C-alpha positions as CSV (number, residue, x, y, z in Angstrom):
1,M,-50.5,-31.4,-32.6
2,R,-47.7,-31.9,-35.1
3,H,-47.1,-28.2,-35.3
4,I,-47.0,-27.9,-31.5
5,I,-44.4,-30.7,-31.3
6,Q,-42.3,-29.0,-34.0
7,T,-42.5,-25.7,-32.1
8,F,-41.4,-27.4,-28.9
9,T,-38.5,-29.0,-30.7
10,L,-37.4,-25.7,-32.1
11,L,-37.5,-24.0,-28.6
12,L,-35.6,-26.9,-27.1
13,S,-32.9,-26.4,-29.8
14,V,-32.6,-22.7,-29.0
15,L,-32.3,-23.4,-25.3
16,L,-29.6,-25.9,-26.0
17,G,-27.7,-23.3,-28.0
18,V,-28.3,-24.9,-31.4
19,G,-29.2,-22.6,-34.3
20,S,-32.6,-23.1,-35.8
21,V,-31.3,-23.2,-39.3
22,N,-28.3,-25.4,-38.4
23,A,-28.4,-28.5,-40.7
24,A,-28.0,-30.6,-37.6
25,D,-31.6,-29.7,-36.7
26,K,-33.1,-30.7,-40.0
27,M,-33.6,-34.4,-39.1
28,D,-35.8,-33.2,-36.2
29,F,-38.5,-32.2,-38.8
30,W,-38.9,-35.9,-39.8
31,L,-39.3,-37.3,-36.3
32,Q,-43.1,-36.8,-36.5
33,P,-45.3,-37.6,-39.5
34,Q,-45.1,-34.9,-42.1
35,H,-47.8,-34.4,-44.8
36,G,-47.5,-32.3,-47.9
37,G,-47.7,-32.1,-51.7
38,N,-45.7,-32.2,-54.9
39,S,-44.9,-29.2,-57.0
40,F,-44.1,-30.1,-60.6
41,N,-45.1,-26.8,-62.1
42,R,-43.9,-25.1,-65.3
43,I,-43.9,-21.7,-63.7
44,P,-41.7,-21.2,-60.6
45,P,-44.1,-21.2,-57.7
46,S,-44.8,-17.9,-55.9
47,E,-45.2,-17.2,-52.2
48,T,-49.0,-17.2,-52.7
49,Y,-48.8,-20.7,-54.1
50,F,-46.9,-22.0,-51.0
51,K,-49.2,-20.1,-48.7
52,S,-52.2,-21.8,-50.3
53,L,-50.7,-25.2,-49.6
54,H,-49.7,-24.2,-46.1
55,N,-53.2,-22.9,-45.4
56,Y,-54.6,-26.4,-45.9
57,G,-52.2,-27.6,-43.2
58,A,-49.3,-29.0,-45.3
59,S,-45.9,-28.8,-43.8
60,W,-43.7,-29.7,-46.8
61,V,-43.4,-29.9,-50.5
62,R,-41.4,-32.0,-53.0
63,L,-40.1,-29.3,-55.4
64,S,-39.1,-30.1,-58.9
65,W,-37.7,-27.6,-61.4
66,D,-37.4,-29.5,-64.7
67,K,-40.3,-27.7,-66.3
68,W,-39.2,-24.2,-65.4
69,P,-37.8,-21.8,-68.0
70,K,-34.1,-22.4,-68.2
71,Q,-30.8,-20.8,-69.1
72,D,-29.6,-23.7,-71.2
73,R,-30.8,-27.2,-72.4
74,D,-31.5,-28.5,-68.8
75,F,-32.4,-26.5,-65.7
76,L,-29.4,-26.0,-63.3
77,I,-27.4,-28.8,-65.0
78,G,-26.9,-26.9,-68.2
79,N,-26.8,-30.0,-70.4
80,A,-27.4,-33.5,-69.1
81,D,-25.1,-34.8,-71.9
82,G,-22.2,-33.4,-70.0
83,Y,-22.2,-31.4,-66.7
84,Q,-19.9,-28.4,-66.6
85,G,-21.2,-26.5,-63.7
86,L,-24.4,-24.9,-62.3
87,M,-26.3,-22.4,-64.4
88,P,-26.2,-19.1,-62.4
89,E,-29.5,-17.7,-63.7
90,D,-31.3,-21.0,-62.9
91,L,-29.7,-21.1,-59.4
92,A,-31.0,-17.6,-58.7
93,T,-34.5,-18.7,-59.7
94,L,-34.3,-21.7,-57.4
95,K,-33.1,-19.6,-54.5
96,K,-36.0,-17.2,-55.0
97,V,-38.5,-20.0,-54.9
98,L,-37.0,-21.4,-51.7
99,D,-37.3,-18.0,-50.2
100,H,-41.0,-18.0,-51.2
101,A,-41.5,-21.3,-49.5
102,Q,-39.7,-20.2,-46.3
103,A,-41.8,-17.1,-46.1
104,A,-45.0,-19.2,-46.4
105,G,-43.9,-21.7,-43.7
106,I,-43.4,-24.7,-46.0
107,K,-40.3,-26.9,-45.8
108,V,-38.9,-28.1,-49.1
109,V,-37.4,-31.3,-50.4
110,I,-35.5,-30.4,-53.6
111,T,-36.0,-33.1,-56.3
112,P,-34.4,-33.1,-59.7
113,L,-36.1,-35.1,-62.4
114,S,-32.9,-35.1,-64.5
115,L,-29.2,-35.8,-63.7
116,P,-26.2,-36.0,-66.0
117,G,-26.8,-39.0,-68.2
118,M,-30.5,-39.2,-67.2
119,R,-32.6,-36.5,-68.8
120,W,-36.2,-36.7,-67.8
121,S,-38.1,-38.4,-70.6
122,Q,-40.6,-35.6,-71.0
123,N,-37.7,-33.3,-71.8
124,N,-36.1,-35.9,-74.0
125,G,-38.7,-36.5,-76.7
126,G,-40.5,-39.1,-74.7
127,K,-37.4,-41.4,-74.7
128,F,-36.1,-43.0,-71.5
129,D,-32.5,-41.9,-70.9
130,D,-30.5,-44.9,-69.6
131,R,-27.0,-43.5,-69.9
132,L,-26.6,-43.0,-66.1
133,W,-27.2,-46.7,-65.6
134,Q,-24.8,-47.8,-68.3
135,D,-21.7,-45.7,-67.7
136,K,-20.3,-44.6,-64.3
137,K,-18.8,-41.5,-65.7
138,Y,-22.3,-40.0,-65.3
139,W,-22.2,-41.1,-61.7
140,Q,-19.2,-38.8,-61.2
141,Q,-20.8,-36.0,-63.1
142,S,-24.0,-36.4,-60.9
143,A,-21.9,-36.4,-57.8
144,Q,-20.2,-33.1,-58.9
145,F,-23.6,-31.6,-59.6
146,W,-24.9,-32.4,-56.2
147,R,-21.6,-31.3,-54.5
148,D,-21.9,-28.0,-56.3
149,L,-25.6,-27.5,-55.5
150,V,-25.4,-28.4,-51.9
151,K,-22.4,-26.1,-51.4
152,V,-24.7,-23.1,-52.2
153,L,-27.9,-24.3,-50.7
154,K,-26.9,-26.2,-47.5
155,D,-27.7,-23.3,-45.2
156,H,-31.1,-22.3,-46.7
157,P,-33.6,-22.7,-43.9
158,A,-36.4,-24.0,-46.2
159,I,-34.6,-27.1,-47.2
160,A,-35.7,-30.2,-45.2
161,A,-33.9,-32.8,-47.4
162,Y,-32.2,-33.5,-50.7
163,N,-34.0,-36.1,-52.9
164,I,-31.2,-37.3,-55.1
165,I,-33.2,-38.2,-58.2
166,N,-36.9,-38.7,-58.8
167,E,-38.1,-42.2,-59.8
168,P,-34.8,-43.9,-60.9
169,A,-35.3,-47.0,-63.0
170,P,-31.9,-48.7,-63.6
171,E,-33.8,-52.0,-64.0
172,K,-35.9,-50.8,-66.9
173,M,-33.6,-51.5,-69.8
174,S,-32.4,-54.8,-68.2
175,D,-34.2,-58.1,-68.1
176,L,-35.8,-57.6,-64.7
177,A,-39.6,-57.3,-65.0
178,E,-41.5,-54.6,-63.1
179,H,-43.0,-56.1,-59.9
180,A,-41.0,-59.3,-60.2
181,S,-41.0,-61.5,-57.2
182,P,-38.5,-60.6,-54.4
183,E,-36.5,-63.8,-55.3
184,K,-36.1,-62.7,-58.9
185,M,-35.3,-59.1,-57.9
186,Q,-32.6,-60.4,-55.5
187,A,-31.1,-62.7,-58.1
188,W,-31.0,-59.8,-60.5
189,Y,-29.2,-57.6,-58.0
190,Q,-26.6,-60.2,-57.2
191,R,-25.8,-60.3,-60.9
192,E,-25.8,-56.5,-61.4
193,Q,-24.1,-55.6,-58.1
194,G,-21.1,-53.4,-58.8
195,T,-22.2,-52.4,-62.3
196,A,-23.7,-49.0,-63.3
197,R,-27.2,-50.5,-62.6
198,D,-26.4,-50.9,-58.9
199,L,-28.7,-48.3,-57.4
200,P,-27.6,-48.6,-53.7
201,D,-24.0,-48.1,-54.8
202,F,-25.0,-45.1,-56.9
203,Y,-26.6,-43.6,-53.9
204,R,-23.5,-44.3,-51.8
205,T,-21.5,-42.4,-54.4
206,I,-23.8,-39.3,-54.4
207,I,-24.2,-39.3,-50.6
208,A,-20.4,-39.3,-50.1
209,A,-20.2,-36.3,-52.4
210,I,-23.0,-34.5,-50.5
211,R,-21.4,-35.2,-47.2
212,E,-18.1,-33.6,-48.3
213,V,-19.9,-30.3,-48.0
214,D,-22.9,-30.9,-45.8
215,K,-22.7,-33.5,-43.0
216,S,-26.2,-33.3,-41.6
217,T,-29.1,-32.4,-44.0
218,P,-31.3,-35.5,-44.6
219,I,-31.0,-37.2,-47.9
220,M,-34.0,-38.8,-49.5
221,V,-33.6,-41.8,-51.8
222,D,-36.3,-43.3,-54.1
223,S,-36.5,-47.0,-54.6
224,G,-35.9,-48.4,-58.1
225,W,-38.4,-49.2,-60.9
226,Y,-39.8,-45.7,-60.7
227,A,-39.8,-45.7,-56.9
228,A,-42.1,-48.7,-56.7
229,A,-43.2,-49.8,-53.2
230,D,-41.9,-53.3,-53.8
231,A,-38.5,-52.3,-55.2
232,F,-36.6,-52.0,-52.0
233,S,-37.0,-55.8,-51.7
234,Y,-33.7,-56.5,-53.5
235,W,-31.6,-54.2,-51.3
236,P,-29.6,-56.5,-49.0
237,Q,-29.1,-53.8,-46.4
238,A,-29.9,-50.2,-45.7
239,L,-27.5,-47.4,-46.5
240,S,-24.9,-46.6,-43.8
241,D,-25.8,-42.9,-43.5
242,A,-28.2,-42.6,-40.5
243,R,-29.8,-39.4,-42.0
244,V,-31.2,-41.1,-45.1
245,L,-35.0,-41.1,-45.8
246,Y,-36.3,-43.9,-47.9
247,S,-39.1,-43.0,-50.4
248,V,-41.6,-44.9,-52.5
249,H,-44.4,-43.7,-54.8
250,M,-47.8,-45.2,-54.9
251,Y,-49.9,-45.3,-58.2
252,E,-50.6,-49.1,-58.1
253,P,-52.4,-50.6,-59.8
254,Y,-51.2,-48.2,-62.4
255,D,-53.5,-49.6,-65.1
256,A,-56.4,-48.3,-63.0
257,T,-55.0,-45.0,-61.6
258,S,-53.3,-43.6,-64.7
259,A,-54.1,-41.2,-67.5
260,P,-54.1,-44.0,-70.2
261,N,-56.9,-45.7,-68.3
262,A,-59.0,-42.5,-68.5
263,K,-58.9,-42.8,-72.3
264,R,-59.9,-46.4,-72.5
265,Q,-63.4,-47.1,-73.9
266,K,-64.1,-49.2,-70.8
267,P,-61.7,-48.0,-68.1
268,W,-60.5,-50.4,-65.3
269,V,-62.3,-49.4,-62.1
270,Y,-61.2,-49.3,-58.5
271,P,-62.0,-51.3,-56.5
272,G,-62.0,-54.1,-59.0
273,N,-60.0,-56.6,-61.0
274,V,-57.1,-54.9,-62.7
275,P,-54.0,-56.1,-64.6
276,F,-50.9,-56.1,-62.3
277,A,-47.6,-57.9,-62.6
278,G,-48.8,-59.9,-65.7
279,E,-52.1,-61.1,-64.2
280,M,-55.5,-60.0,-63.2
281,Q,-55.8,-59.1,-59.5
282,Q,-58.5,-57.8,-57.2
283,W,-57.4,-54.4,-55.9
284,D,-59.2,-53.0,-52.9
285,A,-58.4,-51.4,-49.5
286,A,-56.9,-54.7,-48.2
287,R,-54.8,-55.2,-51.3
288,L,-53.5,-51.6,-51.2
289,A,-52.6,-52.0,-47.5
290,R,-50.6,-55.2,-48.1
291,Y,-48.7,-53.7,-51.0
292,L,-47.9,-50.4,-49.1
293,A,-46.7,-52.5,-46.1
294,L,-43.8,-53.9,-48.2
295,P,-41.3,-51.0,-47.8
296,F,-42.2,-50.7,-44.1
297,T,-41.6,-54.4,-43.6
298,W,-38.3,-54.1,-45.4
299,A,-37.3,-51.2,-43.2
300,K,-38.0,-53.0,-40.0
301,E,-36.0,-56.0,-41.2
302,K,-33.0,-53.8,-42.1
303,G,-33.1,-51.7,-38.9
304,V,-34.5,-48.5,-40.5
305,A,-36.6,-46.4,-38.2
306,N,-40.2,-45.8,-39.2
307,H,-39.7,-42.0,-39.3
308,Q,-37.1,-42.6,-42.1
309,M,-39.8,-43.9,-44.4
310,V,-41.7,-41.6,-46.9
311,V,-44.4,-42.0,-49.5
312,G,-43.1,-39.2,-51.7
313,E,-45.9,-39.4,-54.3
314,F,-49.3,-41.0,-54.6
315,G,-52.4,-40.3,-56.6
316,C,-54.9,-41.2,-59.3
317,V,-56.5,-39.4,-62.2
318,R,-59.3,-37.4,-60.7
319,T,-61.8,-38.0,-63.5
320,L,-61.8,-41.8,-63.0
321,R,-64.6,-43.4,-61.1
322,G,-63.3,-44.7,-57.8
323,C,-60.5,-42.1,-57.5
324,T,-61.7,-40.6,-54.3
325,Q,-62.1,-44.0,-52.7
326,Y,-58.6,-44.9,-53.9
327,L,-57.1,-41.8,-52.2
328,E,-59.0,-42.7,-49.0
329,D,-57.8,-46.3,-49.0
330,V,-54.2,-45.3,-49.6
331,L,-54.2,-42.7,-46.9
332,T,-55.9,-45.0,-44.4
333,A,-53.1,-47.5,-45.0
334,L,-50.5,-44.7,-44.5
335,D,-52.3,-43.5,-41.3
336,K,-51.7,-46.9,-39.8
337,Q,-48.1,-46.7,-40.8
338,Q,-47.8,-43.2,-39.4
339,A,-46.0,-42.3,-42.6
340,H,-44.7,-39.1,-44.1
341,W,-46.4,-38.5,-47.4
342,A,-46.8,-35.9,-50.2
343,F,-49.8,-36.2,-52.6
344,Y,-49.4,-35.6,-56.3
345,S,-49.9,-32.9,-57.1
346,F,-50.7,-29.4,-55.9
347,R,-52.1,-27.0,-58.5
348,E,-50.1,-28.3,-61.4
349,D,-50.2,-25.8,-64.3
350,S,-49.4,-28.1,-67.2
351,W,-51.4,-31.2,-66.5
352,D,-54.7,-31.3,-64.6
353,G,-55.0,-35.1,-64.1
354,M,-54.2,-35.2,-60.4
355,D,-55.2,-31.7,-59.4
356,Y,-58.0,-32.7,-57.1
357,E,-59.2,-29.2,-56.3
358,L,-60.6,-29.1,-59.8
359,G,-63.1,-31.8,-59.0
360,D,-63.9,-34.6,-61.5
361,K,-64.8,-32.6,-64.6
362,K,-62.6,-31.7,-67.6
363,V,-60.9,-28.3,-67.4
364,P,-61.9,-25.5,-69.8
365,W,-59.8,-24.8,-72.9
366,R,-58.2,-21.7,-71.4
367,Y,-56.2,-24.0,-69.0
368,W,-54.5,-25.5,-72.0
369,Q,-54.2,-22.2,-73.8
370,A,-52.3,-20.8,-70.8
371,A,-50.0,-23.8,-70.8
372,E,-49.3,-23.4,-74.5
373,Q,-48.5,-19.7,-74.1
374,N,-46.6,-20.3,-70.8
375,L,-48.9,-17.9,-69.0
376,P,-50.0,-18.3,-65.4
377,D,-52.9,-20.8,-64.7
378,T,-55.8,-18.8,-63.5
379,L,-58.4,-21.5,-62.9
380,P,-60.0,-21.2,-59.5
381,R,-59.3,-24.0,-57.0
382,H,-61.4,-25.0,-54.0
383,A,-61.9,-28.0,-51.7
384,T,-63.8,-30.7,-53.5
385,K,-65.1,-34.1,-52.6
386,E,-62.2,-35.5,-54.6
387,F,-59.7,-33.6,-52.5
388,E,-61.4,-34.4,-49.2
389,P,-59.4,-37.5,-48.3
390,I,-56.2,-35.4,-48.5
391,R,-57.7,-32.1,-47.1
392,K,-59.1,-33.6,-43.9
393,R,-55.7,-35.2,-43.0
394,L,-53.8,-32.0,-43.7
395,D,-56.1,-30.0,-41.5
396,H,-55.6,-31.5,-38.1
């Protein structure tokens, strides 16, 4: 049904004399719930990769490039220590990948993991890079980066949105605790408003730069504290741009869903009592639904339409007992919200933890050998019971 509605919208646009690749049409894509996956691969994805995702019924992908082979220190940026301009070889690679997605029928939300002054920690020796949230000179460099990138990509038909930065955490190096109460978050923001840790103001700066060269393509913004579902609670209002999509990620309770838990002698289980926000809490379907309702409640209070709300990532480590139930419970909650979502992740070739087509067993050594040698991942994938909560919702 979703694909029928999209086809009708496209035909209507043509009848009205509006070009199908005109940026003004791109918000139409988001008027109905869109479901897809995340691509955080080390090798730039092929058309076959995108076709495999599309064959499951997915309509979009969040595409990140920070693991790809690069011309200089940081892909596209050149060097996150000081932006001087786009890297032409990297840009050519990205355009080719976008062409692959377009040929496969997949829409793309381009999503950098790094910006000037904020190098992704996995490309930074495991260290969190807080410079973007300390010095606004990096805001201006990030604005120029996005201005440059949008100028060359704004007419590409595969692009459905620009996701300004993946999982920002301006709060991390301050005194605001993760998952603090709304009252504490709001008090923190009142103190930090106007500083380099002011995430809404940072977004306003980048959006203004993008709109100088592209007036219409939707722009996706992650909430703070690594895109936590409770981190919009300190935003006093929505952003003024009507074509903004608001995104959160869902891995809570992280102590149960994450890779470190898989290594515990006695892992936390889901459903069950799990550490969260400094205390033990019972997490089950009802608790998940209450937590995931927070951004939608915020949106309603601030006058943001439901179709502007996205869960840009969710997942759990596939080898953990209860992972399949967790995915089912998350998606049941999102079904009720009629939310856009993208699961993490689709056929990742450098980390198998949330690649549900691999089932619940460890991967063979050749998977890691291929990663070490930067060779293609050749492990066969297929629909498994672990993937079923996602697969059955893509295929409708």
